[in-house]
LUMGU-465412 format. One record per residue (C-alpha): residue in three letters; chain; residue number from 1; z, y, x. Coordinates in steps of 0.02 Angstrom, whole numbers, padded with zeros to 5 digits, always signed. Layout:
N
ALA	A	NUM	Z	Y	X
...
END
This chain:
67
MET	A	1	+00000	+00000	+00000
ASN	A	2	-00042	+00173	+00065
VAL	A	3	+00040	+00341	+00029
ASP	A	4	-00086	+00386	-00107
ARG	A	5	-00051	+00230	-00208
ALA	A	6	+00136	+00245	-00178
VAL	A	7	+00137	+00423	-00245
LEU	A	8	+00037	+00373	-00399
ALA	A	9	+00151	+00224	-00433
PHE	A	10	+00307	+00330	-00410
ALA	A	11	+00241	+00468	-00525
GLY	A	12	+00197	+00340	-00658
LEU	A	13	+00369	+00263	-00645
ILE	A	14	+00454	+00432	-00663
VAL	A	15	+00348	+00479	-00815
LEU	A	16	+00385	+00314	-00901
LEU	A	17	+00570	+00324	-00856
GLY	A	18	+00581	+00498	-00931
VAL	A	19	+00499	+00441	-01093
VAL	A	20	+00611	+00288	-01110
LEU	A	21	+00769	+00388	-01073
SER	A	22	+00718	+00523	-01197
LEU	A	23	+00697	+00391	-01332
THR	A	24	+00855	+00294	-01294
VAL	A	25	+00981	+00416	-01219
HIS	A	26	+00944	+00599	-01259
PRO	A	27	+00786	+00696	-01302
TRP	A	28	+00811	+00815	-01155
TRP	A	29	+00763	+00674	-01035
ILE	A	30	+00583	+00716	-01077
ALA	A	31	+00606	+00857	-00951
LEU	A	32	+00594	+00724	-00815
SER	A	33	+00419	+00678	-00873
VAL	A	34	+00373	+00862	-00885
PHE	A	35	+00434	+00892	-00707
ALA	A	36	+00333	+00745	-00641
GLY	A	37	+00177	+00805	-00732
LEU	A	38	+00195	+00983	-00666
ASN	A	39	+00222	+00916	-00490
MET	A	40	+00063	+00811	-00504
LEU	A	41	-00035	+00964	-00561
GLN	A	42	+00026	+01074	-00419
ALA	A	43	-00009	+00935	-00293
ALA	A	44	-00187	+00921	-00359
PHE	A	45	-00219	+01106	-00326
THR	A	46	-00116	+01134	-00168
GLY	A	47	-00116	+00965	-00081
PHE	A	48	+00072	+00981	-00056
CYS	A	49	+00172	+00833	-00120
PRO	A	50	+00356	+00809	-00076
ALA	A	51	+00348	+00625	-00126
ALA	A	52	+00205	+00596	-00004
MET	A	53	+00309	+00673	+00134
VAL	A	54	+00454	+00557	+00093
PHE	A	55	+00342	+00403	+00090
LYS	A	56	+00265	+00454	+00257
ALA	A	57	+00439	+00472	+00332
LEU	A	58	+00480	+00297	+00268
GLY	A	59	+00332	+00229	+00364
VAL	A	60	+00207	+00197	+00224
LYS	A	61	+00027	+00189	+00289
PRO	A	62	-00068	+00354	+00272
GLY	A	63	-00200	+00374	+00138
ASN	A	64	-00341	+00497	+00108
ALA	A	65	-00268	+00618	-00019
PHE	A	66	-00106	+00678	+00062
ARG	A	67	-00127	+00711	+00247
END
């Protein structure tokens, strides 16, 4: 797995987690999904992704999107 796929998998997990928690715990957990979506949008335009930096530091193989 490379950084690109790790970031996509992590973002998907966070979005799904936010939805499940908003349905089962409290509606305000939807903010977690909103935060993940906004972060994905800003990463698409700026190329800056904090999750990619963390995955790189953990030794995940580099990909093409986040250098």
